[in-house]
C-alpha positions in Angstrom: -11.4 -11.4 8.3 -8.6 -12.7 10.5 -8.7 -10.2 13.4 -10.4 -7.0 14.4 -9.0 -4.2 16.6 -11.0 -1.2 17.7 -10.3 2.1 19.5 -12.9 4.4 20.9 -12.5 8.0 22.2 -15.2 10.0 23.9 -13.5 13.4 24.4 -14.0 16.6 22.4 -11.1 18.1 20.5 -11.0 21.6 18.9 -8.8 22.1 15.9 -7.9 25.7 15.1 -4.7 25.3 13.1 -3.6 23.5 10.0 -1.2 21.2 12.0 -2.5 17.6 11.8 -3.1 16.2 15.3 -3.9 12.6 16.2 -7.3 11.9 17.7 -7.4 8.1 18.1 -5.0 5.3 17.4 -4.6 1.5 17.6 -2.0 -1.2 16.8 -2.5 -4.4 14.8 0.0 -7.0 13.8 -0.7 -8.7 10.4 -0.1 -12.5 10.4 1.2 -12.4 6.8 2.9 -9.8 4.7 0.4 -10.4 1.9 -2.6 -9.5 4.1 -4.4 -6.2 4.0 -5.7 -3.9 6.7 -9.2 -2.5 6.2 -9.7 0.7 8.2 -13.0 2.3 9.2 -13.5 5.6 11.1 -16.5 7.6 12.2 -17.0 10.5 14.5 -20.2 12.2 15.4 -21.2 15.6 16.9 -18.6 17.4 14.9 -19.0 21.0 13.9 -17.4 23.9 12.2 -17.9 27.5 13.4 -16.3 30.9 13.5 -16.6 34.4 12.1 -15.4 33.0 8.8 -16.0 29.5 7.3 -14.0 26.9 9.2 -13.1 23.8 7.2 -11.5 20.6 8.3 -9.9 17.4 7.1 -9.4 13.9 8.3 -6.5 11.6 7.4 -5.4 8.0 8.1 -1.8 7.6 9.3 0.3 4.4 9.5 3.4 4.5 11.7 3.4 8.3 11.8 3.0 8.9 8.1 -0.2 10.0 6.2 -1.5 7.2 4.0 -4.8 8.7 2.9 -6.9 11.8 3.4 -10.5 10.5 3.8 -12.4 13.7 4.0 -11.7 17.4 3.3 -13.7 20.5 3.8 -16.3 18.6 5.8 -17.8 21.6 7.4 -18.4 25.3 6.7 -20.3 27.6 8.8 -20.6 31.2 10.0 -22.4 30.0 13.1 -22.5 26.3 13.7 -23.0 23.4 11.3 -23.2 19.8 12.7 -22.0 16.8 10.8 -20.7 13.3 11.0 -17.2 12.3 9.7 -16.9 8.8 8.2 -14.2 7.2 6.1 -12.6 3.9 5.1 -9.3 2.8 3.5 -7.8 -0.6 2.5 -4.1 -0.5 3.3 -1.3 -2.9 2.2 1.4 -2.6 4.8 3.4 -5.6 3.4 4.7 -6.5 6.8 4.3 -8.8 9.7 5.4 -6.2 12.2 3.0 -4.3 14.4 1.4 -1.4 12.5 0.1 1.7 14.4 -2.8 3.3 12.7 -4.2 6.7 13.7 -6.7 9.2 12.6 -5.5 12.8 12.4 -7.6 15.9 12.0 -6.7 19.5 11.1 -8.3 22.8 10.3 -7.6 23.3 6.6 -8.7 27.0 6.7 -6.8 27.7 10.0 -9.7 30.0 11.0 -12.6 29.4 13.2 -13.0 26.1 15.0 -13.3 22.6 13.6 -14.5 20.4 16.6 -14.6 16.6 16.6 -16.6 14.4 18.9 -18.0 14.3 22.4 -19.1 11.7 25.0 -22.5 11.1 23.4 -21.1 10.4 19.9 -17.7 8.7 20.3 -15.0 8.6 17.6 -14.4 5.0 16.6 -11.4 3.6 14.6 -11.6 -0.1 13.5 -8.9 -2.1 11.8 -9.6 -5.5 10.3 -6.9 -7.8 9.0 -8.1 -9.3 5.6 -6.5 -12.5 4.3 -4.5 -11.7 1.1 
């Protein structure tokens, strides 16, 4: 591991549409184009609720483009169902330019509410540069 960058967010975000929206982001600059970036993400105090089953998804983005959906349909509930979102992905950016990584969430059912995070259970995105 050559470097570690971390971003933390403690706010709550409600997702009610299928439009992917960024939650947390960070920037890391690989020291060699052959190195890889290991991403880890977790968010607690998440829930799905509504009169119909709300479902959500979480994706990793690099420089504004989706590179991996790490979870899908993580919550369903007619009332409220609490859960934790966690995911990881090993990326090969093949670059020595700064890379901006972000986690996007969206409501895959576009009904009900898919809520992510709060101040007691922050959302954490970690990027580690791994020697290639």
